N, CA, C and O of each residue as an XYZ file, in Angstrom:
492
protein
N     -26.644     -4.415    -54.104
C     -25.438     -4.066    -53.397
C     -25.718     -3.395    -52.062
O     -24.943     -3.520    -51.114
N     -26.810     -2.698    -52.001
C     -27.113     -2.038    -50.739
C     -27.384     -3.055    -49.638
O     -27.050     -2.822    -48.476
N     -27.995     -4.192    -50.003
C     -28.219     -5.236    -49.004
C     -26.894     -5.779    -48.500
O     -26.701     -5.977    -47.301
N     -26.023     -6.007    -49.397
C     -24.731     -6.584    -49.039
C     -23.933     -5.647    -48.134
O     -23.381     -6.080    -47.123
N     -23.872     -4.374    -48.492
C     -23.118     -3.427    -47.659
C     -23.786     -3.256    -46.299
O     -23.098     -3.007    -45.309
N     -25.110     -3.384    -46.227
C     -25.817     -3.315    -44.962
C     -25.452     -4.465    -44.046
O     -25.272     -4.267    -42.845
N     -25.341     -5.656    -44.592
C     -24.943     -6.818    -43.805
C     -23.525     -6.665    -43.293
O     -23.226     -7.003    -42.148
N     -22.689     -6.173    -44.116
C     -21.283     -6.019    -43.739
C     -21.162     -5.079    -42.540
O     -20.391     -5.337    -41.615
N     -21.914     -4.012    -42.563
C     -21.887     -3.079    -41.432
C     -22.409     -3.732    -40.160
O     -21.831     -3.553    -39.088
N     -23.494     -4.485    -40.271
C     -24.059     -5.150    -39.098
C     -23.078     -6.161    -38.520
O     -22.911     -6.231    -37.302
N     -22.442     -6.929    -39.358
C     -21.483     -7.930    -38.890
C     -20.260     -7.273    -38.271
O     -19.720     -7.767    -37.281
N     -19.831     -6.178    -38.840
C     -18.684     -5.466    -38.287
C     -19.020     -4.926    -36.899
O     -18.176     -4.970    -36.004
N     -20.223     -4.422    -36.705
C     -20.659     -3.929    -35.403
C     -20.715     -5.038    -34.377
O     -20.339     -4.837    -33.222
N     -21.175     -6.199    -34.782
C     -21.221     -7.347    -33.887
C     -19.815     -7.776    -33.502
O     -19.557     -8.092    -32.341
N     -18.929     -7.788    -34.445
C     -17.542     -8.178    -34.188
C     -16.883     -7.213    -33.207
O     -16.154     -7.642    -32.313
N     -17.129     -5.932    -33.364
C     -16.540     -4.944    -32.461
C     -17.116     -5.066    -31.055
O     -16.379     -4.911    -30.081
N     -18.401     -5.338    -30.925
C     -18.972     -5.472    -29.591
C     -18.455     -6.735    -28.904
O     -18.287     -6.739    -27.684
N     -18.202     -7.794    -29.647
C     -17.606     -8.997    -29.059
C     -16.184     -8.702    -28.607
O     -15.761     -9.165    -27.548
N     -15.452     -7.944    -29.390
C     -14.087     -7.563    -29.001
C     -14.105     -6.741    -27.716
O     -13.287     -6.972    -26.825
N     -15.020     -5.792    -27.610
C     -15.113     -4.975    -26.401
C     -15.542     -5.806    -25.195
O     -15.085     -5.566    -24.077
N     -16.412     -6.773    -25.419
C     -16.843     -7.641    -24.319
C     -15.680     -8.477    -23.801
O     -15.589     -8.742    -22.602
N     -14.809     -8.883    -24.682
C     -13.633     -9.655    -24.268
C     -12.566     -8.752    -23.664
O     -11.820     -9.177    -22.782
N     -12.490     -7.533    -24.123
C     -11.446     -6.614    -23.678
C     -11.805     -5.892    -22.374
O     -10.903     -5.482    -21.643
N     -13.073     -5.728    -22.068
C     -13.511     -4.987    -20.884
C     -12.932     -5.552    -19.574
O     -12.451     -4.770    -18.754
N     -12.957     -6.872    -19.342
C     -12.356     -7.378    -18.096
C     -10.857     -7.106    -17.997
O     -10.338     -6.857    -16.908
N     -10.179     -7.153    -19.111
C      -8.734     -6.872    -19.112
C      -8.488     -5.413    -18.739
O      -7.590     -5.109    -17.954
N      -9.282     -4.522    -19.302
C      -9.142     -3.094    -18.989
C      -9.466     -2.839    -17.523
O      -8.770     -2.069    -16.862
N     -10.510     -3.473    -17.009
C     -10.877     -3.311    -15.590
C      -9.774     -3.827    -14.680
O      -9.412     -3.175    -13.700
N      -9.242     -4.996    -15.003
C      -8.169     -5.589    -14.203
C      -6.944     -4.668    -14.189
O      -6.329     -4.471    -13.141
N      -6.592     -4.108    -15.342
C      -5.451     -3.193    -15.420
C      -5.712     -1.923    -14.608
O      -4.808     -1.425    -13.937
N      -6.920     -1.403    -14.662
C      -7.275     -0.198    -13.910
C      -7.219     -0.454    -12.407
O      -6.650      0.346    -11.664
N      -7.805     -1.562    -11.955
C      -7.749     -1.906    -10.528
C      -6.308     -2.162    -10.082
O      -5.924     -1.804     -8.969
N      -5.525     -2.777    -10.948
C      -4.119     -3.014    -10.631
C      -3.347     -1.713    -10.453
O      -2.520     -1.597     -9.549
N      -3.612     -0.745    -11.307
C      -2.943      0.550    -11.192
C      -3.363      1.276     -9.909
O      -2.526      1.879     -9.238
N      -4.630      1.220     -9.575
C      -5.109      1.852     -8.339
C      -4.494      1.164     -7.125
O      -4.037      1.831     -6.196
N      -4.481     -0.175     -7.129
C      -3.887     -0.921     -6.019
C      -2.400     -0.633     -5.879
O      -1.888     -0.553     -4.762
N      -1.710     -0.480     -6.980
C      -0.282     -0.152     -6.918
C      -0.074      1.190     -6.221
O       0.837      1.334     -5.405
N      -0.910      2.161     -6.538
C      -0.820      3.461     -5.880
C      -1.123      3.382     -4.393
O      -0.445      4.011     -3.581
N      -2.143      2.608     -4.037
C      -2.504      2.435     -2.618
C      -1.369      1.739     -1.876
O      -1.024      2.132     -0.761
N      -0.784      0.704     -2.488
C       0.312     -0.043     -1.863
C       1.545      0.850     -1.662
O       2.166      0.823     -0.600
N       1.893      1.635     -2.681
C       3.042      2.539     -2.558
C       2.810      3.590     -1.477
O       3.730      3.925     -0.731
N       1.593      4.111     -1.390
C       1.278      5.086     -0.351
C       1.393      4.441      1.031
O       1.956      5.038      1.949
N       0.862      3.228      1.181
C       0.930      2.531      2.469
C       2.380      2.268      2.862
O       2.744      2.414      4.029
N       3.197      1.886      1.905
C       4.618      1.646      2.179
C       5.309      2.918      2.665
O       6.119      2.878      3.591
N       4.985      4.037      2.038
C       5.554      5.317      2.450
C       5.098      5.705      3.853
O       5.894      6.195      4.654
N       3.825      5.487      4.151
C       3.286      5.810      5.473
C       3.979      4.976      6.545
O       4.339      5.495      7.601
N       4.165      3.685      6.277
C       4.809      2.800      7.245
C       6.268      3.212      7.463
O       6.751      3.193      8.595
N       6.966      3.580      6.400
C       8.353      4.039      6.545
C       8.432      5.316      7.374
O       9.286      5.438      8.252
N       7.549      6.258      7.098
C       7.541      7.505      7.852
C       7.191      7.265      9.317
O       7.762      7.897     10.206
N       6.256      6.356      9.568
C       5.876      6.051     10.950
C       7.052      5.431     11.702
O       7.296      5.777     12.858
N       7.779      4.524     11.063
C       8.934      3.890     11.710
C      10.025      4.925     12.007
O      10.613      4.916     13.088
N      10.291      5.806     11.056
C      11.328      6.829     11.274
C      10.936      7.807     12.372
O      11.759      8.144     13.224
N       9.694      8.264     12.360
C       9.240      9.220     13.366
C       9.245      8.598     14.759
O       9.675      9.234     15.721
N       8.772      7.364     14.872
C       8.749      6.695     16.169
C      10.165      6.447     16.688
O      10.420      6.610     17.882
N      11.082      6.057     15.813
C      12.465      5.810     16.237
C      13.145      7.102     16.680
O      13.857      7.119     17.684
N      12.927      8.178     15.938
C      13.522      9.468     16.326
C      12.976      9.940     17.661
O      13.733     10.390     18.520
N      11.675      9.842     17.838
C      11.059     10.267     19.098
C      11.561      9.417     20.252
O      11.887      9.935     21.320
N      11.622      8.118     20.034
C      12.071      7.210     21.081
C      13.547      7.445     21.417
O      13.934      7.364     22.583
N      14.364      7.733     20.418
C      15.791      7.959     20.654
C      16.039      9.293     21.354
O      16.925      9.391     22.202
N      15.273     10.306     21.009
C      15.462     11.619     21.632
C      14.927     11.652     23.053
O      15.571     12.169     23.965
N      13.753     11.098     23.221
C      13.113     11.186     24.519
C      13.518     10.052     25.450
O      13.473     10.199     26.672
N      13.918      8.911     24.869
C      14.234      7.703     25.634
C      13.123      7.429     26.642
O      13.355      7.259     27.839
N      11.918      7.394     26.108
C      10.746      7.225     26.954
C      10.200      5.813     26.858
O      10.828      4.913     26.301
N       9.036      5.651     27.406
C       8.320      4.388     27.403
C       8.078      3.914     25.961
O       7.713      4.729     25.114
N       8.271      2.620     25.659
C       8.010      2.121     24.305
C       6.571      2.326     23.838
O       6.298      2.282     22.638
N       5.657      2.547     24.768
C       4.272      2.810     24.379
C       4.143      4.110     23.597
O       3.211      4.265     22.807
N       5.071      5.053     23.808
C       5.042      6.301     23.057
C       5.283      6.036     21.575
O       4.594      6.602     20.727
N       6.244      5.189     21.257
C       6.513      4.841     19.856
C       5.303      4.142     19.244
O       4.935      4.413     18.101
N       4.692      3.250     20.000
C       3.514      2.543     19.518
C       2.366      3.518     19.263
O       1.638      3.377     18.280
N       2.204      4.489     20.129
C       1.152      5.504     19.967
C       1.390      6.336     18.707
O       0.449      6.644     17.977
N       2.637      6.696     18.456
C       2.974      7.477     17.257
C       2.672      6.671     16.001
O       2.088      7.193     15.051
N       3.066      5.403     15.994
C       2.823      4.543     14.840
C       1.329      4.403     14.590
O       0.886      4.502     13.446
N       0.558      4.179     15.619
C      -0.895      4.021     15.458
C      -1.549      5.302     14.927
O      -2.475      5.243     14.119
N      -1.064      6.445     15.383
C      -1.669      7.695     14.917
C      -1.324      7.989     13.454
O      -2.097      8.642     12.753
N      -0.176      7.514     12.998
C       0.233      7.780     11.615
C      -0.305      6.758     10.612
O      -0.359      7.041      9.415
N      -0.699      5.588     11.080
C      -1.141      4.517     10.174
C      -2.624      4.220     10.350
O      -3.030      3.058     10.354
N      -3.417      5.245     10.493
C      -4.829      5.075     10.785
C      -5.615      4.293      9.761
O      -6.502      3.531     10.143
N      -5.333      4.444      8.464
C      -6.132      3.780      7.441
C      -5.669      2.353      7.164
O      -6.337      1.625      6.430
N      -4.553      1.943      7.729
C      -4.032      0.595      7.511
C      -4.595     -0.373      8.549
O      -5.092      0.050      9.593
N      -4.516     -1.667      8.262
C      -5.072     -2.673      9.154
C      -3.957     -3.505      9.775
O      -2.842     -3.541      9.256
N      -4.254     -4.166     10.873
C      -3.323     -5.081     11.552
C      -1.940     -4.460     11.749
O      -0.928     -5.068     11.399
N      -1.899     -3.273     12.298
C      -0.629     -2.566     12.495
C       0.082     -3.114     13.727
O      -0.510     -3.223     14.801
N       1.356     -3.459     13.560
C       2.177     -3.897     14.684
C       3.449     -3.061     14.711
O       4.056     -2.796     13.673
N       3.835     -2.656     15.897
C       5.065     -1.888     16.087
C       5.906     -2.592     17.143
O       5.420     -2.915     18.227
N       7.162     -2.824     16.816
C       8.086     -3.466     17.739
C       9.232     -2.500     18.012
O       9.863     -1.992     17.085
N       9.497     -2.250     19.299
C      10.567     -1.340     19.692
C      11.662     -2.153     20.383
O      11.408     -2.851     21.365
N      12.882     -2.050     19.856
C      14.039     -2.694     20.466
C      15.002     -1.594     20.897
O      15.482     -0.809     20.079
N      15.270     -1.556     22.191
C      16.140     -0.521     22.727
C      17.448     -1.152     23.191
O      17.449     -2.049     24.034
N      18.543     -0.683     22.643
C      19.871     -1.135     23.055
C      20.565     -0.039     23.831
O      19.967      1.006     24.087
N      21.819     -0.253     24.212
C      22.533      0.764     24.976
C      22.820      2.043     24.179
O      22.914      3.126     24.756
N      22.960      1.914     22.847
C      23.324      3.089     22.055
C      22.328      3.408     20.945
O      22.452      4.439     20.283
N      21.348      2.542     20.735
C      20.434      2.785     19.612
C      19.036      2.259     19.895
O      18.813      1.449     20.794
N      18.109      2.753     19.091
C      16.707      2.341     19.164
C      16.292      1.887     17.767
O      16.559      2.575     16.781
N      15.643      0.735     17.686
C      15.133      0.226     16.412
C      13.628      0.032     16.534
O      13.141     -0.604     17.468
N      12.906      0.592     15.575
C      11.450      0.438     15.528
C      11.110     -0.271     14.226
O      11.510      0.161     13.145
N      10.368     -1.360     14.344
C       9.906     -2.132     13.185
C       8.393     -2.029     13.121
O       7.702     -2.304     14.102
N       7.876     -1.630     11.954
C       6.433     -1.447     11.770
C       5.971     -2.338     10.614
O       6.592     -2.364      9.551
N       4.879     -3.061     10.835
C       4.241     -3.855      9.791
C       2.754     -3.541      9.794
O       2.163     -3.286     10.843
N       2.155     -3.564      8.603
C       0.730     -3.257      8.497
C       0.126     -3.942      7.290
O       0.822     -4.266      6.327
N      -1.178     -4.159      7.352
C      -1.926     -4.696      6.223
C      -2.463     -3.562      5.371
O      -2.819     -2.499      5.880
N      -2.516     -3.800      4.072
C      -2.984     -2.790      3.132
C      -4.317     -3.259      2.544
O      -4.399     -4.376      2.032
N      -5.361     -2.427      2.610
C      -6.644     -2.826      2.011
C      -6.592     -2.680      0.485
O      -6.676     -1.572     -0.044
N      -6.451     -3.815     -0.215
C      -6.360     -3.815     -1.677
C      -7.605     -4.453     -2.289
O      -8.208     -5.348     -1.696
N      -7.982     -3.990     -3.468
C      -9.117     -4.577     -4.175
C      -8.748     -5.946     -4.739
O      -9.559     -6.872     -4.715
N      -7.522     -6.069     -5.247
C      -7.032     -7.333     -5.791
C      -5.907     -7.826     -4.886
O      -4.758     -7.403     -5.023
N      -6.241     -8.708     -3.978
C      -5.233     -9.208     -3.038
C      -4.463    -10.349     -3.692
O      -4.969    -11.464     -3.816
N      -3.242    -10.058     -4.106
C      -2.391    -11.053     -4.758
C      -1.256    -11.483     -3.839
O      -0.193    -11.889     -4.309
N      -1.477    -11.395     -2.531
C      -0.447    -11.775     -1.578
C       0.512    -10.644     -1.235
O       1.517    -10.869     -0.561
N       0.218     -9.447     -1.684
C       1.089     -8.292     -1.428
C       0.452     -7.308     -0.459
O       0.838     -6.139     -0.421
N      -0.503     -7.758      0.310
C      -1.280     -6.853      1.156
C      -0.617     -6.590      2.498
O      -1.298     -6.187      3.441
N       0.679     -6.803      2.614
C       1.401     -6.546      3.869
C       2.650     -5.732      3.545
O       3.397     -6.080      2.631
N       2.878     -4.657      4.285
C       4.085     -3.843      4.109
C       4.783     -3.712      5.451
O       4.154     -3.828      6.502
N       6.072     -3.473      5.410
C       6.838     -3.320      6.643
C       8.051     -2.437      6.418
O       8.543     -2.295      5.299
N       8.518     -1.852      7.503
C       9.707     -1.014      7.460
C      10.319     -0.963      8.848
O       9.633     -1.167      9.850
N      11.599     -0.691      8.897
C      12.247     -0.518     10.190
C      13.171      0.695     10.128
O      13.643      1.086      9.060
N      13.409      1.264     11.271
C      14.280      2.426     11.361
C      15.095      2.325     12.642
O      14.574      1.984     13.704
N      16.377      2.627     12.524
C      17.280      2.596     13.652
C      17.878      3.980     13.840
O      18.347      4.600     12.886
N      17.856      4.459     15.072
C      18.405      5.775     15.407
C      19.318      5.643     16.616
O      19.079      4.823     17.503
N      20.359      6.453     16.644
C      21.253      6.482     17.803
C      20.553      7.212     18.935
O      19.839      8.191     18.719
N      20.772      6.717     20.143
C      20.169      7.350     21.329
C      20.866      8.657     21.634
O      22.072      8.799     21.428
N      20.107      9.597     22.118
C      20.659     10.865     22.577
C      21.292     10.635     23.953
O      20.698      9.995     24.821
N      22.452     11.141     24.130
C      23.136     10.986     25.431
C      22.701     12.106     26.367
O      22.640     13.275     25.987
N      22.410     11.724     27.569
C      21.950     12.692     28.563
C      23.082     13.390     29.258
O      22.849     14.234     30.123
């Protein structure tokens, strides 16, 4: 009986290691997905804040559109391919910001964007 119980333990250990070998990629994928989700949410928040800050500054100061672009670039330093578009109308300013997000698992979601519209300050 001792031989038999010894075999059973060995086979059970082999079965568990095969299960872990099959499960390890799934666990890694889930972990990377969770990290990427956090990075993406942070990037989205940064882009929204950059658009709001640039629009407020542009509306208050009514200055050169390069100022809004400079603000966006300074706030989105860790993001890639950052573009800022400033549209100035007679009563409002709209700033649109888009940026690439460096993700480990690029599933087509590596781009975020936001826009903000503010009323111009009257002089």
